[in-house]
C-alpha positions in Angstrom: 2.1 -2.4 1.7 -0.2 -5.3 3.0 -2.2 -5.1 -0.1 0.6 -5.2 -2.4 2.0 -8.3 -0.5 -0.9 -10.1 -0.6 -1.5 -9.7 -4.5 2.2 -11.0 -4.4 1.5 -13.3 -2.3 -1.9 -14.3 -4.0 -0.1 -14.5 -7.6 3.2 -16.4 -6.1 0.6 -19.5 -5.2 -0.9 -19.0 -8.6 1.9 -18.9 -10.7 3.3 -22.2 -9.0 0.7 -23.7 -10.5 -0.1 -22.2 -13.9 1.8 -20.0 -16.4 2.0 -15.8 -16.3 -0.5 -15.3 -19.6 -3.3 -17.6 -17.7 -3.8 -15.4 -14.0 -6.2 -13.1 -14.8 -6.4 -9.6 -12.3 -10.5 -10.5 -11.6 -9.0 -13.9 -10.3 -5.8 -12.8 -8.8 -7.8 -10.0 -6.8 -10.4 -12.2 -5.6 -7.4 -15.0 -4.0 -5.9 -11.9 -2.4 -8.9 -10.4 -0.7 -8.7 -6.8 -2.6 -10.5 -4.9 -5.1 -9.6 -4.4 -8.8 -8.7 -0.9 -8.1 -6.0 -1.6 -5.9 -4.1 -3.5 -8.3 -4.2 -1.3 -10.9 -3.3 1.3 -8.4 -0.1 -1.1 -7.7 0.3 -2.2 -11.1 -0.4 -2.3 -15.1 -0.7 -5.6 -15.0 0.3 -9.2 -14.4 3.8 -8.8 -16.4 4.6 -5.7 -13.9 3.3 -7.0 -10.9 6.1 -9.8 -11.9 8.4 -7.7 -12.7 7.9 -5.7 -9.6 8.6 -8.8 -7.5 11.6 -10.1 -9.7 13.6 -6.2 -8.3 12.4 -6.9 -5.2 14.5 -10.3 -5.1 17.3 -8.0 -6.7 17.2 -5.9 -4.6 17.8 -8.3 -1.6 20.6 -10.1 -3.5 22.3 -7.0 -4.0 22.3 -6.6 -0.7 24.0 -9.3 0.3 26.5 -8.7 -1.9 27.1 -5.8 -0.6 27.2 -7.2 2.9 30.5 -9.2 1.5 32.1 -6.1 0.0 36.0 -5.4 1.2 35.3 -7.9 4.4 37.2 -10.9 3.6 39.8 -11.4 1.3 39.9 -13.8 -2.2 38.7 -17.5 -1.4 37.0 -17.2 2.7 35.1 -13.5 1.1 34.1 -15.9 -1.6 32.6 -18.9 0.7 31.3 -16.1 2.9 29.2 -15.1 -0.1 28.1 -18.1 -1.2 26.6 -19.0 2.1 24.7 -15.8 2.6 23.4 -17.0 -1.1 22.3 -20.2 0.1 20.6 -18.3 3.4 19.2 -15.5 0.5 17.5 -18.7 -1.2 16.2 -20.1 1.9 14.8 -16.8 3.1 12.8 -17.0 -0.6 12.8 -20.5 -1.0 8.7 -20.5 -2.5 8.9 -16.9 -4.6 12.8 -18.8 -5.8 11.1 -22.3 -6.4 7.8 -20.1 -8.7 10.7 -18.1 -10.9 13.4 -20.5 -11.1 12.1 -24.5 -11.0 8.5 -24.4 -11.8 7.6 -20.9 -13.9 11.2 -21.0 -15.0 11.4 -16.6 -15.4 14.1 -15.6 -18.4 13.7 -12.0 -17.0 15.1 -12.8 -13.3 17.5 -15.5 -14.4 19.0 -12.8 -16.2 19.3 -9.7 -13.6 20.3 -12.6 -11.6 22.9 -13.4 -13.2 24.2 -9.9 -14.1 24.1 -9.0 -10.5 26.4 -12.3 -9.7 29.0 -10.6 -12.7 28.9 -7.5 -10.9 29.7 -9.1 -7.2 32.2 -10.8 -9.1 34.0 -8.2 -11.4 35.7 -7.0 -8.4 37.2 -11.0 -7.9 38.2 -11.9 -11.6 39.8 -9.0 -11.3 42.7 -9.4 -8.6 42.3 -12.6 -10.1 43.5 -12.4 -12.9 43.0 -9.4 -15.4 42.3 -11.3 -19.5 41.1 -10.4 -22.3 38.5 -12.9 -21.3 37.1 -11.7 -18.1 33.6 -11.9 -20.5 33.3 -14.9 -20.4 34.6 -15.8 -17.0 31.9 -14.3 -15.6 29.2 -15.1 -18.0 30.5 -18.6 -16.5 30.3 -17.4 -12.9 27.3 -16.0 -12.7 25.4 -19.2 -15.1 27.0 -21.3 -12.6 25.8 -19.6 -9.5 22.8 -19.1 -10.6 22.5 -22.8 -12.3 23.8 -24.6 -8.2 21.0 -22.6 -6.3 18.5 -23.5 -9.1 19.6 -27.2 -8.2 19.4 -26.6 -4.2 15.8 -25.3 -4.4 14.9 -28.7 -6.8 17.0 -30.8 -4.9 16.8 -29.4 -1.2 18.7 -32.2 1.2 20.9 -33.8 -1.7 24.1 -31.6 -0.5 25.0 -30.1 2.5 25.3 -26.5 2.3 28.5 -26.2 3.6 29.7 -28.5 0.6 27.3 -26.8 -1.6 29.4 -23.4 -0.8 32.8 -25.5 -1.4 32.4 -26.2 -4.6 31.0 -23.0 -6.2 33.8 -21.0 -4.1 36.1 -23.8 -5.7 34.6 -24.1 -9.9 34.4 -19.4 -9.1 38.3 -19.9 -8.7 39.0 -22.3 -11.1 37.2 -20.6 -13.9 38.6 -17.3 -13.0 
């Protein structure tokens, strides 16, 4: 709803500068121009709000996963996936910068890593079904989240095509 969007936008604006535990509902509602009853009709507290923001981002991320399911094979599929993830990062730049760079959100990072593992499980299985798939998936997930966090921190350091190529090469070297 528009009220929920206003609350989420105000929260991210505030959270870009202050930690979660310093954001109070009264100030948040004033910034969002909504009543406190509206806030509590949708969220239990600011932590619940943050979790719903995280879940929305992860849902959108999983849609990127699903868009690539079965379309291409091997490196081509992973290159396209990394390009789509760059588009996802760009479309959600402010929220992701707040939650990955300004105020690192460990819960979001874990959720994102789980989504990346979900996506790469099939690819890793195709490459080599070895006993260390768990470690390889953890390395891939950590590398992917780290790479996109770097993109947020240094937006002009590496051209987008090169980022996709580097990530794809690294994925296949781990697999």
